[in-house]
Backbone as JSON Lines, residues from 0, in Angstrom:
{"i":0,"aa":"M","n":[0.57,-1.43,0.31],"ca":[0.07,-0.06,0.32],"c":[1.02,1.05,-0.09]}
{"i":1,"aa":"S","n":[0.66,2.03,-0.75],"ca":[1.24,3.49,-0.91],"c":[1.02,4.5,-0.06]}
{"i":2,"aa":"R","n":[1.45,5.55,0.44],"ca":[0.64,6.6,1.35],"c":[1.17,8.0,0.06]}
{"i":3,"aa":"I","n":[0.02,8.73,0.47],"ca":[-0.06,9.95,-0.37],"c":[-0.17,11.13,0.52]}
{"i":4,"aa":"L","n":[0.37,11.97,-0.04],"ca":[0.09,13.45,0.73],"c":[-0.84,14.3,0.58]}
{"i":5,"aa":"I","n":[-1.85,14.47,0.8],"ca":[-3.23,15.57,0.4],"c":[-3.14,16.52,0.91]}
{"i":6,"aa":"D","n":[-3.41,18.21,0.45],"ca":[-3.86,19.23,1.23],"c":[-5.62,19.3,0.7]}
{"i":7,"aa":"L","n":[-6.28,19.22,1.82],"ca":[-7.66,19.34,2.2],"c":[-8.12,20.83,2.51]}
{"i":8,"aa":"P","n":[-9.33,21.53,1.81],"ca":[-9.79,22.84,2.95],"c":[-10.04,22.37,4.0]}
{"i":9,"aa":"E","n":[-10.51,23.25,5.06],"ca":[-10.78,22.97,6.12],"c":[-12.13,22.36,6.18]}
{"i":10,"aa":"A","n":[-12.84,22.89,5.44],"ca":[-14.24,22.67,5.32],"c":[-14.21,20.91,5.08]}
{"i":11,"aa":"Q","n":[-14.04,20.6,4.44],"ca":[-13.43,18.98,3.89],"c":[-12.76,18.57,4.95]}
{"i":12,"aa":"V","n":[-12.08,18.68,6.19],"ca":[-11.09,17.88,7.23],"c":[-12.38,17.8,7.87]}
{"i":13,"aa":"E","n":[-12.89,19.07,8.06],"ca":[-14.1,19.13,9.39],"c":[-15.4,17.92,8.93]}
{"i":14,"aa":"A","n":[-15.9,18.12,7.42],"ca":[-16.7,16.88,7.26],"c":[-16.19,15.73,7.5]}
{"i":15,"aa":"L","n":[-15.06,15.35,6.79],"ca":[-14.19,14.07,7.12],"c":[-14.57,13.57,8.58]}
{"i":16,"aa":"A","n":[-13.71,14.61,9.32],"ca":[-14.01,13.89,10.71],"c":[-15.47,13.77,11.42]}
{"i":17,"aa":"M","n":[-16.33,14.44,10.98],"ca":[-17.93,13.97,11.23],"c":[-18.39,12.67,11.01]}
{"i":18,"aa":"L","n":[-17.72,12.33,9.56],"ca":[-18.08,11.16,9.13],"c":[-17.17,9.92,10.02]}
{"i":19,"aa":"V","n":[-16.03,9.79,10.35],"ca":[-15.05,9.09,11.13],"c":[-15.6,8.92,12.23]}
{"i":20,"aa":"E","n":[-16.79,9.83,12.89],"ca":[-16.93,9.68,14.29],"c":[-18.07,8.96,14.07]}
{"i":21,"aa":"M","n":[-19.6,9.59,13.26],"ca":[-20.36,8.71,12.85],"c":[-20.29,7.18,12.65]}
{"i":22,"aa":"E","n":[-19.24,6.72,11.6],"ca":[-19.04,5.84,11.52],"c":[-18.15,4.89,11.98]}
{"i":23,"aa":"H","n":[-17.78,5.71,12.9],"ca":[-16.55,4.72,14.16],"c":[-15.86,3.9,13.28]}
{"i":24,"aa":"R","n":[-14.86,4.42,12.08],"ca":[-14.31,3.5,11.09],"c":[-12.74,5.02,11.27]}
{"i":25,"aa":"P","n":[-11.79,4.13,10.71],"ca":[-10.36,4.97,10.51],"c":[-10.55,5.82,9.45]}
{"i":26,"aa":"R","n":[-9.8,7.06,9.52],"ca":[-10.01,8.3,8.56],"c":[-9.32,7.91,7.56]}
{"i":27,"aa":"A","n":[-8.55,6.82,7.43],"ca":[-7.92,6.44,6.51],"c":[-8.77,5.67,5.02]}
{"i":28,"aa":"A","n":[-9.54,4.81,6.38],"ca":[-10.63,3.68,5.23],"c":[-11.85,4.44,4.69]}
{"i":29,"aa":"V","n":[-11.98,5.53,5.34],"ca":[-13.25,6.38,4.8],"c":[-12.64,7.17,3.31]}
{"i":30,"aa":"I","n":[-11.31,7.6,3.54],"ca":[-11.07,7.86,2.17],"c":[-10.85,7.1,0.87]}
{"i":31,"aa":"R","n":[-10.63,5.71,1.71],"ca":[-10.33,4.78,0.79],"c":[-11.41,4.45,0.05]}
{"i":32,"aa":"D","n":[-12.27,4.57,0.96],"ca":[-13.83,4.09,0.21],"c":[-14.21,5.52,-0.87]}
{"i":33,"aa":"A","n":[-13.88,6.66,-0.23],"ca":[-14.5,7.54,-1.33],"c":[-13.62,7.51,-2.59]}
{"i":34,"aa":"I","n":[-12.59,7.24,-2.57],"ca":[-11.65,6.93,-3.62],"c":[-12.04,6.49,-5.04]}
{"i":35,"aa":"E","n":[-12.36,4.88,-4.01],"ca":[-12.82,4.02,-4.92],"c":[-14.49,3.99,-5.53]}
{"i":36,"aa":"A","n":[-14.89,4.84,-4.73],"ca":[-16.33,5.6,-5.38],"c":[-16.37,6.18,-6.34]}
{"i":37,"aa":"Y","n":[-15.29,7.3,-6.65],"ca":[-14.97,8.32,-7.15],"c":[-14.54,7.19,-8.25]}
{"i":38,"aa":"I","n":[-13.51,6.48,-8.37],"ca":[-12.87,5.7,-9.59],"c":[-13.8,5.06,-10.03]}
{"i":39,"aa":"S","n":[-14.62,3.83,-9.58],"ca":[-15.95,3.51,-10.22],"c":[-17.05,4.02,-10.49]}
{"i":40,"aa":"Q","n":[-17.09,5.66,-10.42],"ca":[-18.22,6.47,-11.4],"c":[-17.27,7.02,-12.44]}
{"i":41,"aa":"R","n":[-16.13,7.46,-12.28],"ca":[-15.43,7.89,-13.7],"c":[-15.46,6.69,-14.59]}
{"i":42,"aa":"R","n":[-15.08,5.51,-14.33],"ca":[-14.9,4.33,-15.08],"c":[-16.27,4.38,-15.79]}
{"i":43,"aa":"K","n":[-17.46,4.35,-15.09],"ca":[-18.59,4.46,-15.93],"c":[-18.99,5.28,-16.81]}
{"i":44,"aa":"E","n":[-18.7,6.45,-16.39],"ca":[-18.55,7.82,-17.61],"c":[-17.92,7.99,-18.29]}
{"i":45,"aa":"L","n":[-16.37,7.63,-18.28],"ca":[-15.54,7.44,-19.21],"c":[-15.78,5.95,-20.16]}
{"i":46,"aa":"G","n":[-16.56,5.23,-20.16],"ca":[-17.17,4.23,-20.99],"c":[-16.0,3.03,-20.64]}
{"i":47,"aa":"N","n":[-15.14,2.88,-19.28],"ca":[-14.26,1.61,-19.57],"c":[-15.41,0.41,-19.23]}
{"i":48,"aa":"D","n":[-16.62,0.49,-19.29],"ca":[-17.52,-0.67,-19.19],"c":[-17.73,-1.01,-20.68]}
{"i":49,"aa":"V","n":[-16.88,-0.86,-21.86],"ca":[-17.5,-1.41,-23.13],"c":[-16.18,-2.55,-23.05]}
{"i":50,"aa":"F","n":[-15.38,-2.63,-22.63],"ca":[-14.58,-3.76,-22.94],"c":[-15.32,-5.28,-23.17]}
{"i":51,"aa":"G","n":[-14.79,-5.56,-23.75],"ca":[-15.36,-7.6,-24.31],"c":[-17.06,-6.62,-25.49]}
{"i":52,"aa":"L","n":[-16.93,-5.66,-25.87],"ca":[-18.44,-5.45,-26.46],"c":[-18.11,-6.57,-27.69]}
{"i":53,"aa":"W","n":[-17.74,-6.63,-28.19],"ca":[-17.3,-7.28,-29.57],"c":[-17.06,-8.83,-29.16]}
{"i":54,"aa":"K","n":[-16.94,-9.18,-28.12],"ca":[-16.58,-10.67,-27.8],"c":[-17.76,-11.83,-28.86]}
{"i":55,"aa":"G","n":[-19.45,-11.1,-28.36],"ca":[-20.16,-11.96,-28.99],"c":[-20.47,-11.9,-30.41]}
{"i":56,"aa":"K","n":[-19.44,-10.83,-30.9],"ca":[-20.33,-10.97,-32.47],"c":[-19.49,-11.93,-33.16]}
{"i":57,"aa":"K","n":[-20.01,-12.02,-34.65],"ca":[-19.36,-13.09,-35.38],"c":[-18.78,-12.52,-36.44]}
{"i":58,"aa":"I","n":[-18.81,-11.35,-36.65],"ca":[-17.4,-10.22,-37.29],"c":[-16.69,-10.53,-37.18]}
{"i":59,"aa":"D","n":[-15.21,-10.15,-37.62],"ca":[-14.1,-10.3,-36.89],"c":[-14.07,-8.39,-37.09]}
{"i":60,"aa":"G","n":[-13.68,-7.94,-35.47],"ca":[-13.37,-6.29,-35.49],"c":[-12.97,-5.49,-36.16]}
{"i":61,"aa":"L","n":[-11.59,-6.37,-37.2],"ca":[-10.64,-5.69,-38.09],"c":[-11.61,-5.69,-39.35]}
{"i":62,"aa":"E","n":[-11.83,-7.05,-39.5],"ca":[-12.63,-6.92,-41.0],"c":[-13.84,-5.67,-41.16]}
{"i":63,"aa":"Y","n":[-15.11,-5.95,-39.79],"ca":[-15.65,-4.61,-39.71],"c":[-15.42,-3.5,-40.12]}
{"i":64,"aa":"Q","n":[-14.2,-3.34,-39.72],"ca":[-13.69,-1.33,-39.67],"c":[-12.91,-1.58,-41.35]}
{"i":65,"aa":"K","n":[-12.51,-2.4,-41.92],"ca":[-12.08,-2.42,-43.25],"c":[-13.46,-2.03,-43.99]}
{"i":66,"aa":"E","n":[-14.27,-2.69,-43.63],"ca":[-15.5,-2.53,-44.42],"c":[-16.08,-1.38,-44.31]}
{"i":67,"aa":"L","n":[-16.32,-0.48,-42.96],"ca":[-16.98,1.09,-42.82],"c":[-15.77,1.83,-43.4]}
{"i":68,"aa":"R","n":[-14.62,1.7,-43.51],"ca":[-13.53,2.42,-44.45],"c":[-13.39,2.13,-45.57]}
{"i":69,"aa":"S","n":[-14.36,0.99,-46.05],"ca":[-14.3,1.35,-47.56],"c":[-15.22,1.8,-48.27]}
{"i":70,"aa":"E","n":[-16.17,2.41,-47.67],"ca":[-17.45,3.19,-47.72],"c":[-16.29,4.5,-48.05]}
{"i":71,"aa":"W","n":[-15.77,4.66,-47.74],"ca":[-15.08,6.41,-47.4],"c":[-14.67,6.24,-49.19]}
């Protein structure tokens, strides 16, 4: 596991402290969960969930690409 030093505005530090107290969890665990949620959300927004989209297709992806480009 790596350590990362970040600067947070005082308002975020206070909000984080409230969450830590309410959830009775370590601050690092709350921050890790928040980062994981952010990464997961961004992956969906960026379309990383499309890998393997052609897996069930009966046509080769390269052949499909060549066919489309032949129309140009």
